[in-house]
Backbone as XML, in Angstrom:
<?xml version="1.0"?>
<chain id="A" units="angstrom">
  <residue number="1" name="MET">
    <atom name="N" x="-65.590" y="57.639" z="20.272"/>
    <atom name="CA" x="-65.104" y="58.695" z="19.416"/>
    <atom name="C" x="-66.013" y="58.684" z="18.126"/>
  </residue>
  <residue number="2" name="ASN">
    <atom name="N" x="-66.320" y="59.846" z="17.654"/>
    <atom name="CA" x="-67.053" y="59.931" z="16.435"/>
    <atom name="C" x="-66.032" y="60.135" z="15.275"/>
  </residue>
  <residue number="3" name="ALA">
    <atom name="N" x="-66.515" y="60.068" z="14.030"/>
    <atom name="CA" x="-65.665" y="60.132" z="12.847"/>
    <atom name="C" x="-64.789" y="61.442" z="12.794"/>
  </residue>
  <residue number="4" name="ALA">
    <atom name="N" x="-65.297" y="62.474" z="13.327"/>
    <atom name="CA" x="-64.587" y="63.712" z="13.325"/>
    <atom name="C" x="-63.343" y="63.729" z="14.248"/>
  </residue>
  <residue number="5" name="CYS">
    <atom name="N" x="-63.207" y="62.731" z="14.994"/>
    <atom name="CA" x="-62.104" y="62.664" z="15.976"/>
    <atom name="C" x="-60.955" y="61.800" z="15.470"/>
  </residue>
  <residue number="6" name="LYS">
    <atom name="N" x="-60.931" y="61.446" z="14.195"/>
    <atom name="CA" x="-59.919" y="60.538" z="13.635"/>
    <atom name="C" x="-58.750" y="61.269" z="13.119"/>
  </residue>
  <residue number="7" name="PHE">
    <atom name="N" x="-57.579" y="60.712" z="13.302"/>
    <atom name="CA" x="-56.302" y="61.282" z="12.885"/>
    <atom name="C" x="-55.671" y="60.339" z="11.881"/>
  </residue>
  <residue number="8" name="LYS">
    <atom name="N" x="-54.808" y="60.897" z="11.032"/>
    <atom name="CA" x="-53.802" y="60.146" z="10.250"/>
    <atom name="C" x="-52.593" y="60.182" z="11.074"/>
  </residue>
  <residue number="9" name="ILE">
    <atom name="N" x="-51.964" y="59.033" z="11.465"/>
    <atom name="CA" x="-50.907" y="58.981" z="12.360"/>
    <atom name="C" x="-49.745" y="58.147" z="11.757"/>
  </residue>
  <residue number="10" name="LEU">
    <atom name="N" x="-48.555" y="58.795" z="11.777"/>
    <atom name="CA" x="-47.303" y="58.045" z="11.385"/>
    <atom name="C" x="-46.608" y="57.678" z="12.627"/>
  </residue>
  <residue number="11" name="ILE">
    <atom name="N" x="-46.212" y="56.419" z="12.631"/>
    <atom name="CA" x="-45.519" y="55.824" z="13.817"/>
    <atom name="C" x="-44.118" y="55.442" z="13.293"/>
  </residue>
  <residue number="12" name="VAL">
    <atom name="N" x="-43.066" y="56.046" z="13.872"/>
    <atom name="CA" x="-41.754" y="55.795" z="13.439"/>
    <atom name="C" x="-40.917" y="55.233" z="14.622"/>
  </residue>
  <residue number="13" name="ASP">
    <atom name="N" x="-40.528" y="53.944" z="14.475"/>
    <atom name="CA" x="-39.733" y="53.315" z="15.506"/>
    <atom name="C" x="-38.948" y="52.182" z="14.797"/>
  </residue>
  <residue number="14" name="ASP">
    <atom name="N" x="-37.593" y="52.043" z="15.193"/>
    <atom name="CA" x="-36.844" y="51.049" z="14.588"/>
    <atom name="C" x="-37.150" y="49.702" z="15.067"/>
  </residue>
  <residue number="15" name="SER">
    <atom name="N" x="-37.894" y="49.624" z="16.207"/>
    <atom name="CA" x="-38.417" y="48.316" z="16.689"/>
    <atom name="C" x="-39.689" y="48.039" z="15.970"/>
  </residue>
  <residue number="16" name="GLU">
    <atom name="N" x="-39.727" y="47.101" z="15.058"/>
    <atom name="CA" x="-40.952" y="46.866" z="14.299"/>
    <atom name="C" x="-42.121" y="46.420" z="15.283"/>
  </residue>
  <residue number="17" name="ALA">
    <atom name="N" x="-41.756" y="45.606" z="16.298"/>
    <atom name="CA" x="-42.698" y="45.143" z="17.217"/>
    <atom name="C" x="-43.375" y="46.320" z="18.020"/>
  </residue>
  <residue number="18" name="LEU">
    <atom name="N" x="-42.570" y="47.244" z="18.465"/>
    <atom name="CA" x="-43.144" y="48.364" z="19.206"/>
    <atom name="C" x="-43.987" y="49.265" z="18.285"/>
  </residue>
  <residue number="19" name="ALA">
    <atom name="N" x="-43.465" y="49.547" z="17.029"/>
    <atom name="CA" x="-44.254" y="50.259" z="16.121"/>
    <atom name="C" x="-45.613" y="49.641" z="15.866"/>
  </residue>
  <residue number="20" name="GLN">
    <atom name="N" x="-45.553" y="48.300" z="15.581"/>
    <atom name="CA" x="-46.824" y="47.608" z="15.266"/>
    <atom name="C" x="-47.796" y="47.552" z="16.472"/>
  </residue>
  <residue number="21" name="THR">
    <atom name="N" x="-47.284" y="47.440" z="17.634"/>
    <atom name="CA" x="-48.102" y="47.432" z="18.818"/>
    <atom name="C" x="-48.789" y="48.805" z="19.050"/>
  </residue>
  <residue number="22" name="LEU">
    <atom name="N" x="-48.032" y="49.842" z="18.965"/>
    <atom name="CA" x="-48.625" y="51.213" z="18.976"/>
    <atom name="C" x="-49.680" y="51.359" z="17.869"/>
  </residue>
  <residue number="23" name="GLY">
    <atom name="N" x="-49.305" y="50.863" z="16.722"/>
    <atom name="CA" x="-50.201" y="50.946" z="15.551"/>
    <atom name="C" x="-51.559" y="50.237" z="15.797"/>
  </residue>
  <residue number="24" name="TYR">
    <atom name="N" x="-51.486" y="49.044" z="16.413"/>
    <atom name="CA" x="-52.690" y="48.369" z="16.764"/>
    <atom name="C" x="-53.551" y="49.140" z="17.748"/>
  </residue>
  <residue number="25" name="MET">
    <atom name="N" x="-52.871" y="49.794" z="18.739"/>
    <atom name="CA" x="-53.605" y="50.557" z="19.744"/>
    <atom name="C" x="-54.310" y="51.756" z="19.058"/>
  </residue>
  <residue number="26" name="VAL">
    <atom name="N" x="-53.614" y="52.390" z="18.166"/>
    <atom name="CA" x="-54.143" y="53.545" z="17.462"/>
    <atom name="C" x="-55.363" y="53.168" z="16.565"/>
  </residue>
  <residue number="27" name="GLU">
    <atom name="N" x="-55.151" y="52.023" z="15.872"/>
    <atom name="CA" x="-56.193" y="51.581" z="14.983"/>
    <atom name="C" x="-57.518" y="51.211" z="15.731"/>
  </residue>
  <residue number="28" name="ILE">
    <atom name="N" x="-57.291" y="50.564" z="16.975"/>
    <atom name="CA" x="-58.508" y="50.290" z="17.832"/>
    <atom name="C" x="-59.367" y="51.449" z="18.026"/>
  </residue>
  <residue number="29" name="LEU">
    <atom name="N" x="-58.720" y="52.638" z="18.064"/>
    <atom name="CA" x="-59.412" y="53.899" z="18.287"/>
    <atom name="C" x="-59.962" y="54.504" z="17.015"/>
  </residue>
  <residue number="30" name="GLY">
    <atom name="N" x="-59.719" y="53.842" z="15.880"/>
    <atom name="CA" x="-60.292" y="54.245" z="14.601"/>
    <atom name="C" x="-59.394" y="55.155" z="13.716"/>
  </residue>
  <residue number="31" name="HIS">
    <atom name="N" x="-58.191" y="55.350" z="14.222"/>
    <atom name="CA" x="-57.308" y="56.279" z="13.442"/>
    <atom name="C" x="-56.639" y="55.429" z="12.313"/>
  </residue>
  <residue number="32" name="THR">
    <atom name="N" x="-56.131" y="56.122" z="11.285"/>
    <atom name="CA" x="-55.426" y="55.559" z="10.167"/>
    <atom name="C" x="-53.942" y="55.667" z="10.424"/>
  </residue>
  <residue number="33" name="ILE">
    <atom name="N" x="-53.124" y="54.602" z="10.186"/>
    <atom name="CA" x="-51.755" y="54.648" z="10.482"/>
    <atom name="C" x="-50.922" y="54.238" z="9.249"/>
  </residue>
  <residue number="34" name="LYS">
    <atom name="N" x="-49.651" y="54.759" z="9.368"/>
    <atom name="CA" x="-48.555" y="54.224" z="8.521"/>
    <atom name="C" x="-47.364" y="54.078" z="9.423"/>
  </residue>
  <residue number="35" name="LEU">
    <atom name="N" x="-46.592" y="53.097" z="9.107"/>
    <atom name="CA" x="-45.380" y="52.833" z="9.905"/>
    <atom name="C" x="-44.090" y="53.087" z="9.088"/>
  </residue>
  <residue number="36" name="ALA">
    <atom name="N" x="-43.051" y="53.512" z="9.793"/>
    <atom name="CA" x="-41.704" y="53.647" z="9.227"/>
    <atom name="C" x="-40.768" y="53.178" z="10.310"/>
  </residue>
  <residue number="37" name="HIS">
    <atom name="N" x="-39.597" y="52.697" z="9.930"/>
    <atom name="CA" x="-38.634" y="52.119" z="10.815"/>
    <atom name="C" x="-37.312" y="52.829" z="10.802"/>
  </residue>
  <residue number="38" name="ASP">
    <atom name="N" x="-37.244" y="53.964" z="10.068"/>
    <atom name="CA" x="-35.956" y="54.681" z="10.022"/>
    <atom name="C" x="-36.324" y="56.083" z="9.548"/>
  </residue>
  <residue number="39" name="GLY">
    <atom name="N" x="-35.387" y="57.064" z="9.773"/>
    <atom name="CA" x="-35.659" y="58.438" z="9.415"/>
    <atom name="C" x="-35.888" y="58.683" z="7.933"/>
  </residue>
  <residue number="40" name="ALA">
    <atom name="N" x="-35.151" y="58.060" z="7.043"/>
    <atom name="CA" x="-35.264" y="58.288" z="5.653"/>
    <atom name="C" x="-36.739" y="57.958" z="5.130"/>
  </residue>
  <residue number="41" name="THR">
    <atom name="N" x="-37.144" y="56.689" z="5.620"/>
    <atom name="CA" x="-38.537" y="56.211" z="5.265"/>
    <atom name="C" x="-39.578" y="57.171" z="5.893"/>
  </residue>
  <residue number="42" name="ALA">
    <atom name="N" x="-39.318" y="57.624" z="7.114"/>
    <atom name="CA" x="-40.267" y="58.491" z="7.759"/>
    <atom name="C" x="-40.437" y="59.803" z="6.927"/>
  </residue>
  <residue number="43" name="LEU">
    <atom name="N" x="-39.384" y="60.344" z="6.435"/>
    <atom name="CA" x="-39.408" y="61.564" z="5.631"/>
    <atom name="C" x="-40.198" y="61.255" z="4.331"/>
  </residue>
  <residue number="44" name="SER">
    <atom name="N" x="-40.014" y="60.196" z="3.705"/>
    <atom name="CA" x="-40.653" y="59.863" z="2.541"/>
    <atom name="C" x="-42.151" y="59.605" z="2.698"/>
  </residue>
  <residue number="45" name="VAL">
    <atom name="N" x="-42.484" y="58.775" z="3.723"/>
    <atom name="CA" x="-43.850" y="58.460" z="4.041"/>
    <atom name="C" x="-44.652" y="59.761" z="4.390"/>
  </residue>
  <residue number="46" name="ALA">
    <atom name="N" x="-44.023" y="60.576" z="5.221"/>
    <atom name="CA" x="-44.753" y="61.735" z="5.718"/>
    <atom name="C" x="-45.112" y="62.670" z="4.620"/>
  </residue>
  <residue number="47" name="GLN">
    <atom name="N" x="-44.309" y="62.811" z="3.623"/>
    <atom name="CA" x="-44.597" y="63.676" z="2.489"/>
    <atom name="C" x="-45.727" y="63.264" z="1.613"/>
  </residue>
  <residue number="48" name="SER">
    <atom name="N" x="-45.990" y="61.876" z="1.569"/>
    <atom name="CA" x="-47.069" y="61.407" z="0.786"/>
    <atom name="C" x="-48.339" y="61.137" z="1.622"/>
  </residue>
  <residue number="49" name="PHE">
    <atom name="N" x="-48.143" y="60.837" z="2.916"/>
    <atom name="CA" x="-49.292" y="60.491" z="3.805"/>
    <atom name="C" x="-49.842" y="61.731" z="4.445"/>
  </residue>
  <residue number="50" name="LEU">
    <atom name="N" x="-49.014" y="62.721" z="4.684"/>
    <atom name="CA" x="-49.404" y="63.990" z="5.312"/>
    <atom name="C" x="-50.214" y="63.719" z="6.697"/>
  </residue>
  <residue number="51" name="PRO">
    <atom name="N" x="-49.442" y="63.070" z="7.604"/>
    <atom name="CA" x="-50.097" y="62.777" z="8.876"/>
    <atom name="C" x="-50.488" y="63.973" z="9.735"/>
  </residue>
  <residue number="52" name="ASP">
    <atom name="N" x="-51.529" y="63.830" z="10.638"/>
    <atom name="CA" x="-51.856" y="64.846" z="11.574"/>
    <atom name="C" x="-51.058" y="64.765" z="12.754"/>
  </residue>
  <residue number="53" name="VAL">
    <atom name="N" x="-50.475" y="63.528" z="13.076"/>
    <atom name="CA" x="-49.716" y="63.243" z="14.283"/>
    <atom name="C" x="-48.613" y="62.324" z="13.907"/>
  </residue>
  <residue number="54" name="ILE">
    <atom name="N" x="-47.455" y="62.594" z="14.471"/>
    <atom name="CA" x="-46.329" y="61.628" z="14.273"/>
    <atom name="C" x="-45.768" y="61.274" z="15.643"/>
  </residue>
  <residue number="55" name="PHE">
    <atom name="N" x="-45.749" y="59.929" z="15.888"/>
    <atom name="CA" x="-45.105" y="59.369" z="17.076"/>
    <atom name="C" x="-43.738" y="59.028" z="16.565"/>
  </residue>
  <residue number="56" name="LEU">
    <atom name="N" x="-42.650" y="59.665" z="17.011"/>
    <atom name="CA" x="-41.325" y="59.520" z="16.535"/>
    <atom name="C" x="-40.325" y="59.109" z="17.608"/>
  </residue>
  <residue number="57" name="ASP">
    <atom name="N" x="-39.768" y="57.890" z="17.435"/>
    <atom name="CA" x="-38.717" y="57.364" z="18.352"/>
    <atom name="C" x="-37.504" y="58.298" z="18.215"/>
  </residue>
  <residue number="58" name="ILE">
    <atom name="N" x="-36.809" y="58.501" z="19.325"/>
    <atom name="CA" x="-35.639" y="59.246" z="19.345"/>
    <atom name="C" x="-34.402" y="58.455" z="18.851"/>
  </residue>
  <residue number="59" name="SER">
    <atom name="N" x="-34.324" y="57.251" z="19.338"/>
    <atom name="CA" x="-33.151" y="56.380" z="19.015"/>
    <atom name="C" x="-33.329" y="55.630" z="17.762"/>
  </residue>
  <residue number="60" name="LEU">
    <atom name="N" x="-33.194" y="56.308" z="16.665"/>
    <atom name="CA" x="-33.225" y="55.634" z="15.286"/>
    <atom name="C" x="-31.825" y="55.492" z="14.710"/>
  </residue>
  <residue number="61" name="PRO">
    <atom name="N" x="-31.656" y="54.494" z="13.895"/>
    <atom name="CA" x="-30.351" y="54.291" z="13.233"/>
    <atom name="C" x="-30.073" y="55.445" z="12.229"/>
  </residue>
  <residue number="62" name="GLU">
    <atom name="N" x="-28.822" y="55.759" z="12.026"/>
    <atom name="CA" x="-28.382" y="56.644" z="11.003"/>
    <atom name="C" x="-28.745" y="58.091" z="11.248"/>
  </residue>
  <residue number="63" name="MET">
    <atom name="N" x="-30.051" y="58.347" z="11.419"/>
    <atom name="CA" x="-30.498" y="59.740" z="11.676"/>
    <atom name="C" x="-31.478" y="59.636" z="12.894"/>
  </residue>
  <residue number="64" name="ASP">
    <atom name="N" x="-30.999" y="60.300" z="14.013"/>
    <atom name="CA" x="-31.857" y="60.200" z="15.240"/>
    <atom name="C" x="-33.152" y="60.979" z="15.040"/>
  </residue>
  <residue number="65" name="GLY">
    <atom name="N" x="-34.033" y="60.693" z="15.990"/>
    <atom name="CA" x="-35.416" y="61.383" z="15.917"/>
    <atom name="C" x="-35.375" y="62.860" z="16.051"/>
  </residue>
  <residue number="66" name="TYR">
    <atom name="N" x="-34.357" y="63.429" z="16.740"/>
    <atom name="CA" x="-34.265" y="64.877" z="16.815"/>
    <atom name="C" x="-34.057" y="65.475" z="15.342"/>
  </residue>
  <residue number="67" name="GLU">
    <atom name="N" x="-33.139" y="64.835" z="14.656"/>
    <atom name="CA" x="-32.861" y="65.333" z="13.279"/>
    <atom name="C" x="-34.044" y="65.096" z="12.363"/>
  </residue>
  <residue number="68" name="VAL">
    <atom name="N" x="-34.670" y="63.984" z="12.518"/>
    <atom name="CA" x="-35.842" y="63.664" z="11.676"/>
    <atom name="C" x="-36.931" y="64.650" z="11.906"/>
  </residue>
  <residue number="69" name="CYS">
    <atom name="N" x="-37.217" y="64.967" z="13.225"/>
    <atom name="CA" x="-38.184" y="65.980" z="13.594"/>
    <atom name="C" x="-37.906" y="67.355" z="12.943"/>
  </residue>
  <residue number="70" name="LYS">
    <atom name="N" x="-36.640" y="67.735" z="13.051"/>
    <atom name="CA" x="-36.283" y="69.059" z="12.342"/>
    <atom name="C" x="-36.477" y="69.067" z="10.934"/>
  </residue>
  <residue number="71" name="LYS">
    <atom name="N" x="-36.205" y="67.982" z="10.306"/>
    <atom name="CA" x="-36.432" y="67.811" z="8.802"/>
    <atom name="C" x="-37.865" y="67.888" z="8.424"/>
  </residue>
  <residue number="72" name="LEU">
    <atom name="N" x="-38.681" y="67.159" z="9.243"/>
    <atom name="CA" x="-40.063" y="67.040" z="9.023"/>
    <atom name="C" x="-40.764" y="68.408" z="9.218"/>
  </residue>
  <residue number="73" name="ARG">
    <atom name="N" x="-40.371" y="69.171" z="10.262"/>
    <atom name="CA" x="-40.780" y="70.445" z="10.613"/>
    <atom name="C" x="-40.614" y="71.459" z="9.438"/>
  </residue>
  <residue number="74" name="ALA">
    <atom name="N" x="-39.582" y="71.156" z="8.635"/>
    <atom name="CA" x="-39.272" y="72.069" z="7.503"/>
    <atom name="C" x="-40.175" y="71.886" z="6.330"/>
  </residue>
  <residue number="75" name="ILE">
    <atom name="N" x="-40.990" y="70.796" z="6.326"/>
    <atom name="CA" x="-41.869" y="70.560" z="5.208"/>
    <atom name="C" x="-43.147" y="71.333" z="5.414"/>
  </residue>
  <residue number="76" name="PRO">
    <atom name="N" x="-43.454" y="72.317" z="4.462"/>
    <atom name="CA" x="-44.581" y="73.146" z="4.646"/>
    <atom name="C" x="-45.949" y="72.475" z="4.846"/>
  </residue>
  <residue number="77" name="ALA">
    <atom name="N" x="-46.142" y="71.358" z="4.228"/>
    <atom name="CA" x="-47.386" y="70.615" z="4.331"/>
    <atom name="C" x="-47.632" y="69.954" z="5.718"/>
  </residue>
  <residue number="78" name="LEU">
    <atom name="N" x="-46.563" y="70.026" z="6.600"/>
    <atom name="CA" x="-46.696" y="69.458" z="7.914"/>
    <atom name="C" x="-46.760" y="70.490" z="9.017"/>
  </residue>
  <residue number="79" name="THR">
    <atom name="N" x="-47.035" y="71.700" z="8.658"/>
    <atom name="CA" x="-46.963" y="72.790" z="9.684"/>
    <atom name="C" x="-48.025" y="72.592" z="10.799"/>
  </residue>
  <residue number="80" name="GLU">
    <atom name="N" x="-49.031" y="71.917" z="10.553"/>
    <atom name="CA" x="-50.117" y="71.654" z="11.579"/>
    <atom name="C" x="-49.958" y="70.334" z="12.248"/>
  </residue>
  <residue number="81" name="CYS">
    <atom name="N" x="-48.953" y="69.518" z="11.810"/>
    <atom name="CA" x="-48.754" y="68.205" z="12.394"/>
    <atom name="C" x="-48.317" y="68.351" z="13.834"/>
  </residue>
  <residue number="82" name="VAL">
    <atom name="N" x="-48.768" y="67.410" z="14.702"/>
    <atom name="CA" x="-48.330" y="67.281" z="16.014"/>
    <atom name="C" x="-47.257" y="66.255" z="16.144"/>
  </residue>
  <residue number="83" name="PHE">
    <atom name="N" x="-46.096" y="66.609" z="16.670"/>
    <atom name="CA" x="-44.982" y="65.663" z="16.840"/>
    <atom name="C" x="-44.814" y="65.248" z="18.251"/>
  </residue>
  <residue number="84" name="ILE">
    <atom name="N" x="-44.759" y="63.904" z="18.401"/>
    <atom name="CA" x="-44.690" y="63.349" z="19.768"/>
    <atom name="C" x="-43.426" y="62.480" z="19.787"/>
  </residue>
  <residue number="85" name="ALA">
    <atom name="N" x="-42.444" y="62.910" z="20.638"/>
    <atom name="CA" x="-41.300" y="62.076" z="20.873"/>
    <atom name="C" x="-41.626" y="60.934" z="21.706"/>
  </residue>
  <residue number="86" name="GLN">
    <atom name="N" x="-41.249" y="59.745" z="21.230"/>
    <atom name="CA" x="-41.449" y="58.529" z="22.093"/>
    <atom name="C" x="-40.148" y="57.936" z="22.295"/>
  </residue>
  <residue number="87" name="THR">
    <atom name="N" x="-39.759" y="57.695" z="23.534"/>
    <atom name="CA" x="-38.430" y="57.251" z="23.880"/>
    <atom name="C" x="-38.384" y="56.557" z="25.212"/>
  </residue>
  <residue number="88" name="GLY">
    <atom name="N" x="-37.324" y="55.855" z="25.436"/>
    <atom name="CA" x="-37.171" y="55.234" z="26.768"/>
    <atom name="C" x="-36.507" y="56.256" z="27.724"/>
  </residue>
  <residue number="89" name="TRP">
    <atom name="N" x="-36.219" y="57.463" z="27.229"/>
    <atom name="CA" x="-35.552" y="58.475" z="28.065"/>
    <atom name="C" x="-36.532" y="59.444" z="28.611"/>
  </residue>
  <residue number="90" name="GLY">
    <atom name="N" x="-36.770" y="59.462" z="29.895"/>
    <atom name="CA" x="-37.776" y="60.357" z="30.505"/>
    <atom name="C" x="-37.217" y="61.492" z="31.282"/>
  </residue>
  <residue number="91" name="GLN">
    <atom name="N" x="-35.899" y="61.513" z="31.384"/>
    <atom name="CA" x="-35.237" y="62.571" z="32.247"/>
    <atom name="C" x="-35.507" y="63.912" z="31.660"/>
  </residue>
  <residue number="92" name="ALA">
    <atom name="N" x="-35.440" y="64.936" z="32.514"/>
    <atom name="CA" x="-35.726" y="66.299" z="32.124"/>
    <atom name="C" x="-34.859" y="66.751" z="30.931"/>
  </residue>
  <residue number="93" name="GLU">
    <atom name="N" x="-33.627" y="66.402" z="30.942"/>
    <atom name="CA" x="-32.729" y="66.862" z="29.859"/>
    <atom name="C" x="-33.143" y="66.372" z="28.448"/>
  </residue>
  <residue number="94" name="TYR">
    <atom name="N" x="-33.738" y="65.194" z="28.431"/>
    <atom name="CA" x="-34.281" y="64.666" z="27.128"/>
    <atom name="C" x="-35.534" y="65.294" z="26.714"/>
  </residue>
  <residue number="95" name="LYS">
    <atom name="N" x="-36.372" y="65.676" z="27.702"/>
    <atom name="CA" x="-37.640" y="66.350" z="27.415"/>
    <atom name="C" x="-37.317" y="67.741" z="26.878"/>
  </residue>
  <residue number="96" name="ILE">
    <atom name="N" x="-36.323" y="68.441" z="27.491"/>
    <atom name="CA" x="-35.939" y="69.688" z="26.987"/>
    <atom name="C" x="-35.368" y="69.671" z="25.543"/>
  </residue>
  <residue number="97" name="ARG">
    <atom name="N" x="-34.562" y="68.680" z="25.300"/>
    <atom name="CA" x="-33.909" y="68.481" z="23.975"/>
    <atom name="C" x="-35.052" y="68.211" z="23.005"/>
  </residue>
  <residue number="98" name="SER">
    <atom name="N" x="-36.059" y="67.439" z="23.315"/>
    <atom name="CA" x="-37.131" y="67.130" z="22.438"/>
    <atom name="C" x="-37.864" y="68.389" z="22.018"/>
  </residue>
  <residue number="99" name="MET">
    <atom name="N" x="-38.205" y="69.238" z="23.024"/>
    <atom name="CA" x="-38.799" y="70.514" z="22.720"/>
    <atom name="C" x="-38.027" y="71.393" z="21.777"/>
  </residue>
  <residue number="100" name="GLU">
    <atom name="N" x="-36.697" y="71.460" z="22.070"/>
    <atom name="CA" x="-35.759" y="72.186" z="21.276"/>
    <atom name="C" x="-35.721" y="71.726" z="19.877"/>
  </residue>
  <residue number="101" name="ALA">
    <atom name="N" x="-35.949" y="70.430" z="19.605"/>
    <atom name="CA" x="-35.876" y="69.856" z="18.324"/>
    <atom name="C" x="-37.161" y="70.042" z="17.543"/>
  </residue>
  <residue number="102" name="GLY">
    <atom name="N" x="-38.237" y="70.517" z="18.272"/>
    <atom name="CA" x="-39.465" y="70.867" z="17.584"/>
    <atom name="C" x="-40.648" y="69.898" z="17.919"/>
  </residue>
  <residue number="103" name="PHE">
    <atom name="N" x="-40.418" y="68.995" z="18.889"/>
    <atom name="CA" x="-41.547" y="68.116" z="19.329"/>
    <atom name="C" x="-42.576" y="68.936" z="20.164"/>
  </residue>
  <residue number="104" name="ASP">
    <atom name="N" x="-43.773" y="68.491" z="20.080"/>
    <atom name="CA" x="-44.914" y="69.143" z="20.845"/>
    <atom name="C" x="-45.097" y="68.398" z="22.163"/>
  </residue>
  <residue number="105" name="HIS">
    <atom name="N" x="-44.793" y="67.124" z="22.150"/>
    <atom name="CA" x="-44.951" y="66.178" z="23.362"/>
    <atom name="C" x="-43.878" y="65.249" z="23.477"/>
  </residue>
  <residue number="106" name="HIS">
    <atom name="N" x="-43.600" y="64.754" z="24.667"/>
    <atom name="CA" x="-42.522" y="63.750" z="24.921"/>
    <atom name="C" x="-43.249" y="62.642" z="25.776"/>
  </residue>
  <residue number="107" name="VAL">
    <atom name="N" x="-43.229" y="61.468" z="25.278"/>
    <atom name="CA" x="-43.751" y="60.358" z="26.068"/>
    <atom name="C" x="-42.705" y="59.226" z="26.249"/>
  </residue>
  <residue number="108" name="VAL">
    <atom name="N" x="-42.717" y="58.565" z="27.424"/>
    <atom name="CA" x="-41.791" y="57.515" z="27.609"/>
    <atom name="C" x="-42.488" y="56.192" z="27.206"/>
  </residue>
  <residue number="109" name="LYS">
    <atom name="N" x="-41.727" y="55.407" z="26.484"/>
    <atom name="CA" x="-42.283" y="54.179" z="25.993"/>
    <atom name="C" x="-41.878" y="52.974" z="26.820"/>
  </residue>
  <residue number="110" name="PRO">
    <atom name="N" x="-42.686" y="51.976" z="26.883"/>
    <atom name="CA" x="-43.859" y="51.824" z="26.098"/>
    <atom name="C" x="-45.024" y="52.659" z="26.673"/>
  </residue>
  <residue number="111" name="ILE">
    <atom name="N" x="-45.737" y="53.335" z="25.839"/>
    <atom name="CA" x="-46.848" y="54.118" z="26.280"/>
    <atom name="C" x="-48.073" y="53.161" z="26.462"/>
  </residue>
  <residue number="112" name="SER">
    <atom name="N" x="-48.776" y="53.352" z="27.540"/>
    <atom name="CA" x="-49.952" y="52.561" z="27.797"/>
    <atom name="C" x="-51.070" y="52.949" z="26.876"/>
  </residue>
  <residue number="113" name="PHE">
    <atom name="N" x="-52.068" y="52.034" z="26.630"/>
    <atom name="CA" x="-53.183" y="52.313" z="25.838"/>
    <atom name="C" x="-53.910" y="53.522" z="26.364"/>
  </residue>
  <residue number="114" name="GLU">
    <atom name="N" x="-54.090" y="53.617" z="27.694"/>
    <atom name="CA" x="-54.819" y="54.694" z="28.321"/>
    <atom name="C" x="-54.207" y="55.973" z="28.185"/>
  </residue>
  <residue number="115" name="ALA">
    <atom name="N" x="-52.815" y="56.022" z="28.278"/>
    <atom name="CA" x="-52.065" y="57.253" z="28.166"/>
    <atom name="C" x="-52.138" y="57.758" z="26.725"/>
  </residue>
  <residue number="116" name="MET">
    <atom name="N" x="-52.006" y="56.848" z="25.762"/>
    <atom name="CA" x="-52.003" y="57.165" z="24.362"/>
    <atom name="C" x="-53.411" y="57.758" z="23.977"/>
  </residue>
  <residue number="117" name="GLU">
    <atom name="N" x="-54.459" y="57.065" z="24.447"/>
    <atom name="CA" x="-55.811" y="57.474" z="24.183"/>
    <atom name="C" x="-56.036" y="58.879" z="24.741"/>
  </residue>
  <residue number="118" name="LYS">
    <atom name="N" x="-55.635" y="59.120" z="25.983"/>
    <atom name="CA" x="-55.805" y="60.359" z="26.619"/>
    <atom name="C" x="-55.081" y="61.475" z="25.873"/>
  </residue>
  <residue number="119" name="LEU">
    <atom name="N" x="-53.862" y="61.160" z="25.403"/>
    <atom name="CA" x="-53.141" y="62.172" z="24.666"/>
    <atom name="C" x="-53.776" y="62.506" z="23.253"/>
  </residue>
  <residue number="120" name="LEU">
    <atom name="N" x="-54.255" y="61.520" z="22.564"/>
    <atom name="CA" x="-54.925" y="61.711" z="21.324"/>
    <atom name="C" x="-56.269" y="62.490" z="21.583"/>
  </residue>
  <residue number="121" name="LEU">
    <atom name="N" x="-57.001" y="62.215" z="22.575"/>
    <atom name="CA" x="-58.231" y="62.923" z="22.881"/>
    <atom name="C" x="-57.933" y="64.410" z="23.165"/>
  </residue>
  <residue number="122" name="SER">
    <atom name="N" x="-56.801" y="64.648" z="23.974"/>
    <atom name="CA" x="-56.401" y="66.080" z="24.229"/>
    <atom name="C" x="-56.027" y="66.806" z="22.965"/>
  </residue>
  <residue number="123" name="LEU">
    <atom name="N" x="-55.420" y="66.081" z="22.029"/>
    <atom name="CA" x="-55.092" y="66.745" z="20.712"/>
    <atom name="C" x="-56.304" y="67.134" z="19.953"/>
  </residue>
  <residue number="124" name="ARG">
    <atom name="N" x="-57.306" y="66.218" z="20.011"/>
    <atom name="CA" x="-58.605" y="66.541" z="19.296"/>
    <atom name="C" x="-59.262" y="67.703" z="19.923"/>
  </residue>
  <residue number="125" name="GLU">
    <atom name="N" x="-59.220" y="67.803" z="21.191"/>
    <atom name="CA" x="-59.884" y="68.866" z="21.945"/>
    <atom name="C" x="-59.198" y="70.235" z="21.587"/>
  </residue>
  <residue number="126" name="THR">
    <atom name="N" x="-57.840" y="70.159" z="21.398"/>
    <atom name="CA" x="-57.060" y="71.340" z="20.987"/>
    <atom name="C" x="-57.450" y="71.753" z="19.584"/>
  </residue>
  <residue number="127" name="VAL">
    <atom name="N" x="-57.591" y="70.805" z="18.727"/>
    <atom name="CA" x="-57.941" y="71.045" z="17.301"/>
    <atom name="C" x="-59.361" y="71.650" z="17.279"/>
  </residue>
  <residue number="128" name="ASP">
    <atom name="N" x="-60.310" y="71.014" z="17.964"/>
    <atom name="CA" x="-61.701" y="71.506" z="17.982"/>
    <atom name="C" x="-61.856" y="72.895" z="18.581"/>
  </residue>
  <residue number="129" name="ALA">
    <atom name="N" x="-60.963" y="73.297" z="19.569"/>
    <atom name="CA" x="-61.039" y="74.594" z="20.174"/>
    <atom name="C" x="-60.486" y="75.618" z="19.263"/>
  </residue>
  <residue number="130" name="ALA">
    <atom name="N" x="-59.652" y="75.272" z="18.339"/>
    <atom name="CA" x="-59.027" y="76.255" z="17.461"/>
    <atom name="C" x="-59.958" y="76.827" z="16.403"/>
  </residue>
</chain>
């Protein structure tokens, strides 16, 4: 990937190990990351970091990922941000609920390196085509 293909990516997961693992994979591809482990922190970090992409766990304490996504979508500076639900729930009903909450994509975790790389490359192609 060349420098033009780099994203600022916020990874939100209450499992610090899973967040860090995904973060390492993203960094290997040259992207910049920030991590958050709950909804309130995600809201705060997103407003200062202004990510291009957010990987957001659905099962967060206190405020679930659906609610966090809706609140993040309401921030004008994030209108171009791509929201990716990452969850252990892959059934159709959860995918539908993710889309209704404002997510652009729904992935079942743990996401493999190859699947994550392919998804990010497809996002870059979409941005380049616009």
